[in-house]
C-alpha positions in Angstrom: -1.2 10.0 -13.1 0.9 7.7 -15.3 -0.1 4.6 -16.9 2.8 1.8 -17.9 2.6 -1.9 -18.2 3.8 -4.0 -15.3 3.7 -7.6 -16.5 1.0 -9.0 -16.8 -1.2 -5.8 -16.3 -1.4 -2.3 -17.3 -1.2 -0.3 -14.1 -2.2 3.4 -13.4 -0.2 5.4 -11.0 -1.4 8.3 -9.4 1.0 10.8 -7.4 -0.2 13.9 -5.0 2.0 16.2 -4.1 1.1 18.7 -1.2 3.4 20.8 0.9 6.3 18.8 -0.2 4.7 15.6 0.8 4.0 12.8 -1.6 1.6 10.1 -1.8 0.7 7.7 -4.3 -2.1 5.3 -5.2 -1.9 2.3 -7.6 -5.0 1.3 -10.1 -4.6 -2.3 -12.0 -6.6 -2.1 -15.2 -6.0 -5.4 -16.7 -5.7 -5.2 -20.5 -4.6 -2.2 -22.2 -6.8 0.8 -21.1 -8.5 3.0 -23.8 -8.4 6.7 -23.2 -12.1 6.5 -22.3 -11.1 3.9 -19.4 -8.4 6.1 -18.1 -11.0 9.2 -17.9 -13.4 7.1 -16.2 -11.1 6.3 -13.5 -10.1 9.8 -12.8 -13.6 11.1 -13.0 -15.6 8.6 -11.2 -13.1 6.8 -8.8 -10.3 9.4 -7.9 -12.3 10.5 -4.5 -12.7 7.0 -3.6 -8.8 5.9 -4.1 -6.8 5.1 -1.3 -3.5 7.0 -1.3 -0.7 5.6 0.2 0.9 7.8 3.6 3.0 11.0 2.7 6.6 10.6 2.1 9.0 13.8 2.3 10.3 14.9 -1.4 13.0 17.1 -1.8 13.2 19.8 -4.7 15.4 19.4 -7.5 18.9 20.9 -7.1 20.5 23.1 -10.3 22.6 21.4 -12.9 25.0 18.9 -11.1 28.1 17.6 -13.4 27.2 13.8 -14.7 29.8 12.2 -13.0 29.0 13.8 -9.3 25.3 13.0 -10.3 26.1 9.1 -11.0 28.5 9.1 -7.6 25.4 10.6 -5.5 23.1 8.4 -7.3 25.0 5.3 -6.5 25.7 6.3 -2.5 21.9 6.7 -2.3 21.0 3.4 -3.7 23.5 1.9 -1.4 21.5 3.6 1.4 18.1 3.2 0.4 17.5 0.5 -1.8 16.3 0.9 -5.4 13.1 2.4 -6.3 11.7 5.6 -6.8 9.6 7.7 -4.2 6.4 6.4 -5.1 7.6 2.9 -5.2 8.7 3.5 -1.7 5.3 5.1 -0.6 3.4 1.7 -2.3 5.7 -0.2 -0.2 5.1 1.7 3.0 1.1 1.4 2.5 1.5 -2.4 1.9 3.7 -2.9 5.1 0.7 -0.9 7.0 -1.9 -2.7 5.3 -0.1 -6.1 6.3 0.1 -4.9 10.0 -3.4 -4.1 10.1 -4.3 -7.6 8.8 -2.4 -9.4 11.0 -3.9 -7.5 13.8 -7.7 -8.3 12.7 -7.0 -12.0 11.9 -5.2 -12.4 15.2 -8.3 -10.9 17.1 -10.7 -13.0 14.7 -8.8 -16.1 16.3 -8.8 -15.0 19.8 -12.4 -14.4 19.7 -13.1 -17.9 17.9 -10.9 -19.4 20.6 -12.6 -17.5 23.3 -16.2 -18.6 22.2 -15.0 -22.3 21.9 -13.7 -21.9 25.2 -17.3 -20.6 26.6 -18.8 -22.9 25.0 -16.8 -26.1 26.5 -17.5 -24.3 29.9 -20.9 -24.4 29.3 -21.4 -28.1 28.3 -19.1 -29.0 31.5 -21.6 -27.0 33.6 -24.5 -28.8 32.3 -23.1 -32.0 32.7 -22.1 -31.6 36.2 -25.8 -30.4 37.0 -26.9 -34.0 35.8 -29.2 -32.7 32.7 
């Protein structure tokens, strides 16, 4: 777990690595958390945290010339964009939540539309029967 300041809140970032897969969860604290606040999150809420989908990670290589490392980093940022694996995993989680939310709201809209249509049909039938 890493705790850092992300304007305007303090944030805790849980990283879980299992079988070469990384998944993360972001916890917003608000004000600067005390040690007991962080401990309470770890002890009481850890099993209720929603982790992002797993992302493949690679093992770190041995020592590489600094200039070569800089060249490799420049190529990778051009291909993948800026951000750590944790940030990429959080972005993936946000995208999944967004599509899920869109699907749910579309279903709710369709259900409401159908309900109004059925109500209108029922009123037409009642008028037609002469009631």
